[in-house]
Rosetta silent file (secondary structure, phi, psi, omega in degrees, C-alpha in Angstrom):
SEQUENCE: MKKFTVAVFASFAALTSFSMQASASEQECKKLQDNYNLIYASKGFCFKDADAKAKYGNENCHTTKPKFSEKEQQRLDEIKARQKELNCK
SCORE:     score description
SCORE:     0.000 S_00000001
   1 L     0.000  -32.172 -174.998   37.525   15.113   16.670 S_00000001
   2 H   -76.532  -36.708 -178.844   34.608   14.861   19.089 S_00000001
   3 H   -65.516  -37.036  174.976   32.451   17.268   17.036 S_00000001
   4 H   -64.908  -42.539  173.677   33.120   15.188   13.967 S_00000001
   5 H   -56.415  -50.152  172.833   32.117   12.029   15.758 S_00000001
   6 H   -53.639  -43.498  178.371   28.928   13.638   16.964 S_00000001
   7 H   -62.012  -45.954 -179.555   28.100   14.876   13.484 S_00000001
   8 H   -61.375  -42.632  179.377   28.718   11.456   11.992 S_00000001
   9 H   -61.283  -49.289 -175.057   26.603    9.829   14.745 S_00000001
  10 H   -69.532  -34.036  177.386   23.711   12.408   14.215 S_00000001
  11 H   -70.266  -39.348  175.993   23.811   11.908   10.542 S_00000001
  12 H   -62.538  -43.084 -176.486   23.611    8.040   10.864 S_00000001
  13 H   -67.330  -39.115  176.364   20.719    8.449   13.316 S_00000001
  14 H   -63.124  -46.701 -174.821   18.835   10.689   10.890 S_00000001
  15 H   -72.694  -30.803  176.402   19.341    8.355    7.893 S_00000001
  16 H   -68.009  -40.596  178.975   18.304    5.354   10.057 S_00000001
  17 H   -68.315  -40.300  179.131   15.211    7.074   11.162 S_00000001
  18 H   -65.434  -44.994  178.451   14.321    8.135    7.612 S_00000001
  19 H   -55.197  -50.961  177.520   14.930    4.616    6.422 S_00000001
  20 H   -55.593  -42.040  179.277   12.624    3.243    9.084 S_00000001
  21 H   -69.341  -39.266  175.393    9.902    5.704    8.184 S_00000001
  22 H   -63.392  -39.036  178.583   10.197    4.872    4.444 S_00000001
  23 H   -65.080  -42.572  179.510    9.927    1.134    5.277 S_00000001
  24 H   -62.059  -40.295  177.758    6.788    1.797    7.431 S_00000001
  25 H   -63.235  -41.763  178.249    5.234    3.821    4.579 S_00000001
  26 H   -60.548  -50.139 -178.689    6.115    1.082    2.085 S_00000001
  27 H   -63.130  -34.464  178.385    4.489   -1.506    4.419 S_00000001
  28 H   -72.568  -45.354  171.897    1.346    0.658    4.914 S_00000001
  29 H   -51.041  -49.198  176.762    1.178    1.027    1.106 S_00000001
  30 H   -55.409  -49.323 -176.739    1.301   -2.623    0.607 S_00000001
  31 H   -65.180  -42.836 -177.550   -1.343   -3.298    3.211 S_00000001
  32 H   -56.745  -53.008  179.088   -3.589   -0.511    1.755 S_00000001
  33 H   -60.247  -40.115  174.460   -3.291   -2.126   -1.767 S_00000001
  34 H   -58.667  -45.377 -178.150   -3.923   -5.546   -0.379 S_00000001
  35 H   -64.575  -40.505  175.224   -7.147   -4.301    1.346 S_00000001
  36 H   -62.342  -40.188 -179.540   -8.238   -2.629   -1.864 S_00000001
  37 H   -72.125  -37.614  178.103   -7.620   -5.701   -4.010 S_00000001
  38 H   -56.285  -42.519  176.927   -9.529   -7.805   -1.409 S_00000001
  39 H   -62.276  -44.786 -178.626  -12.640   -5.750   -1.803 S_00000001
  40 H   -69.326  -39.115 -178.509  -12.418   -6.132   -5.576 S_00000001
  41 H   -62.591  -37.292 -178.752  -11.608   -9.839   -5.389 S_00000001
  42 H   -68.213  -13.391  174.528  -14.736  -10.346   -3.182 S_00000001
  43 L   -97.999   12.238  174.654  -16.808   -8.941   -5.956 S_00000001
  44 L    78.225   28.068 -174.110  -15.508  -11.332   -8.625 S_00000001
  45 E   -76.281  135.413  179.493  -13.062   -8.858  -10.263 S_00000001
  46 L   -88.022  105.253  179.667  -10.857  -10.091  -12.987 S_00000001
  47 L   -76.197  143.107  172.714   -7.324   -8.813  -12.247 S_00000001
  48 L   -98.363  -32.385  173.008   -4.888   -7.830  -14.835 S_00000001
  49 L   -56.523  129.214 -168.760   -2.096   -7.089  -12.350 S_00000001
  50 H   -64.442  -47.633 -176.444    0.328  -10.055  -12.031 S_00000001
  51 H   -56.332  -45.738 -176.996    0.752   -9.623   -8.248 S_00000001
  52 H   -68.574  -42.755  175.838   -3.003   -9.546   -7.640 S_00000001
  53 H   -53.566  -47.392  174.015   -3.616  -12.460  -10.036 S_00000001
  54 H   -51.575  -44.378 -176.370   -1.039  -14.349   -8.047 S_00000001
  55 H   -82.506  -41.347 -176.285   -2.624  -13.679   -4.691 S_00000001
  56 H  -103.371  -17.818 -173.406   -6.334  -13.801   -5.560 S_00000001
  57 L    64.916  167.493  178.135   -6.443  -15.742   -8.777 S_00000001
  58 L  -123.289   13.965 -177.720   -8.851  -15.167  -11.608 S_00000001
  59 L   -58.233  -40.201 -172.975  -10.484  -18.624  -11.522 S_00000001
  60 L  -108.133   19.757 -176.922  -13.754  -17.264  -10.141 S_00000001
  61 L   -82.628  154.853 -176.809  -13.744  -13.754  -11.715 S_00000001
  62 L  -152.244    9.648  177.208  -16.574  -12.676  -13.699 S_00000001
  63 E  -157.679  154.910  178.564  -16.320   -8.878  -14.085 S_00000001
  64 L  -115.062    1.273  178.015  -14.050   -6.036  -14.793 S_00000001
  65 L  -134.194   68.565 -177.511  -16.698   -3.478  -13.405 S_00000001
  66 L   -66.425  157.924  179.268  -17.820   -4.681  -10.031 S_00000001
  67 L  -103.564  130.540 -171.819  -20.691   -3.057   -8.143 S_00000001
  68 L  -119.219  149.358  177.249  -19.903   -1.980   -4.597 S_00000001
  69 L   -75.127  169.750  178.088  -22.180   -1.228   -1.581 S_00000001
  70 H   -56.448  -40.139 -177.653  -22.030    2.340   -0.266 S_00000001
  71 H   -67.327  -43.225  175.522  -19.853    1.107    2.653 S_00000001
  72 H   -61.600  -44.921  177.440  -17.403   -0.631    0.329 S_00000001
  73 H   -63.129  -41.057  178.556  -17.094    2.385   -1.970 S_00000001
  74 H   -63.130  -37.273  170.426  -16.431    4.506    1.002 S_00000001
  75 H   -53.989  -48.222 -174.813  -13.661    2.129    2.101 S_00000001
  76 H   -65.970  -44.015 -176.182  -12.153    2.129   -1.394 S_00000001
  77 H   -64.708  -38.966  176.756  -12.263    5.953   -1.431 S_00000001
  78 H   -62.301  -52.096 -179.843  -10.564    6.121    2.008 S_00000001
  79 H   -51.561  -47.098  179.231   -7.857    3.731    0.916 S_00000001
  80 H   -62.055  -39.699 -174.486   -7.154    5.756   -2.299 S_00000001
  81 H   -65.921  -45.107  179.442   -6.999    8.971   -0.251 S_00000001
  82 H   -64.395  -45.335  176.084   -4.506    7.471    2.168 S_00000001
  83 H   -50.853  -42.609 -179.012   -2.421    6.093   -0.740 S_00000001
  84 H   -62.716  -45.013 -179.462   -2.380    9.484   -2.177 S_00000001
  85 H   -58.256  -41.520  179.065   -1.181   11.009    1.141 S_00000001
  86 H   -81.581   -4.759 -174.825    1.619    8.476    1.315 S_00000001
  87 L    59.703   42.449  179.010    2.607    8.874   -2.317 S_00000001
  88 L   -60.265  151.606  175.034    2.129    5.040   -2.828 S_00000001
  89 L   -74.505    0.000    0.000    3.203    3.575   -6.085 S_00000001
C-alpha cells in the first residue's frame, strides 16, 4: 500500500510540474507575441489578427509592410527564434 501511495504521489508531482512548465511556456509565448506586435504597432502596422487589433487598434495604421531599424529587426528575429524553440502557436 505504501508503494502505491508513493507512486500516486510521484505521478501527481510529475503532472503538476509538467503543468507549471507548460503554463510558464504559454506565458512566455504570449509575452513574446506581445513584444513582437508592439514593435509592429510602433511602425504603424495594420493588424489583421483580432487580438492584436483589439490591443493595439488600427486607427493610426498606415502600412502592411513596415520598415524596421537594424536593432528592431534583430529583436524581431530573436523573438521568432525563441517562439520556435518553445513551439509557440
